[in-house]
C-alpha positions in Angstrom: -9.3 10.5 5.5 -7.3 11.7 2.5 -8.2 10.4 -0.9 -7.2 11.4 -4.4 -8.8 10.3 -7.6 -6.7 8.3 -10.1 -7.4 7.2 -13.7 -7.1 3.5 -12.7 -8.0 3.5 -9.0 -8.9 5.7 -6.0 -5.8 6.2 -3.8 -6.0 6.5 0.0 -3.3 7.8 2.3 -1.7 5.1 4.4 1.2 4.4 6.6 3.6 1.5 6.2 3.2 -0.7 9.4 5.9 -3.2 8.4 7.9 -4.1 5.3 10.0 -7.2 4.6 12.5 -6.6 1.8 13.7 -10.2 1.8 10.1 -11.4 1.2 9.0 -8.5 -1.0 5.8 -7.6 0.9 4.5 -5.6 3.9 1.4 -4.2 5.6 -0.1 -0.8 5.2 -2.5 0.9 7.7 -5.4 3.3 7.1 -8.9 3.8 8.5 -10.6 2.6 5.3 -9.1 -0.9 5.6 -9.2 -2.0 9.2 -6.7 -4.7 10.2 -4.2 -3.6 7.5 -3.7 -4.0 3.8 -1.2 -6.5 2.4 1.1 -5.1 -0.2 3.5 -6.8 -2.7 6.5 -5.0 -4.1 5.1 -5.4 -7.6 2.2 -3.0 -6.6 4.7 -0.1 -5.9 4.7 2.5 -8.7 8.4 3.6 -8.7 11.7 2.9 -10.4 14.7 1.1 -9.0 14.6 -1.2 -6.0 10.9 -1.4 -5.0 10.8 -1.1 -1.2 9.0 0.7 1.5 10.0 1.8 5.0 8.2 1.4 8.3 6.4 4.7 9.1 6.5 5.9 5.5 3.4 7.6 4.2 2.2 6.3 0.8 -0.9 6.4 -1.4 -2.6 3.0 -1.9 -5.4 1.5 -3.9 -6.9 -1.3 -1.8 -9.2 -4.1 -2.9 -11.1 -6.6 -0.7 -9.2 -9.9 -0.8 -8.1 -12.8 1.4 -4.3 -12.5 1.3 -2.0 -14.0 4.0 -4.5 -13.4 6.8 -5.5 -9.9 5.6 -8.9 -8.8 4.2 -7.3 -6.2 1.9 -4.7 -6.2 -0.8 -3.0 -3.2 -2.4 -3.4 -3.1 -6.2 -1.3 0.0 -6.5 1.1 1.8 -4.1 2.6 5.2 -4.8 5.1 7.1 -2.8 3.7 10.1 -0.9 5.4 12.7 -3.0 4.2 11.0 -6.2 0.3 10.8 -6.2 
């Protein structure tokens, strides 16, 4: 399991399972958050149109939460080349 420290949160490598541009959210997968982690476009740390692509590798800071049927929610998502 790949993790990198961050000043605000510990980031974990994850893969985008699904992303819905029209709704602004998706689901990320990694071993540290079984069942998936719900992510909102506002958690993406990037410029321009904030979107992800199915199969894309990202870094995510998950927190336990009950969000739309998921037990985890992303507080921060960074593109894989941008940890």
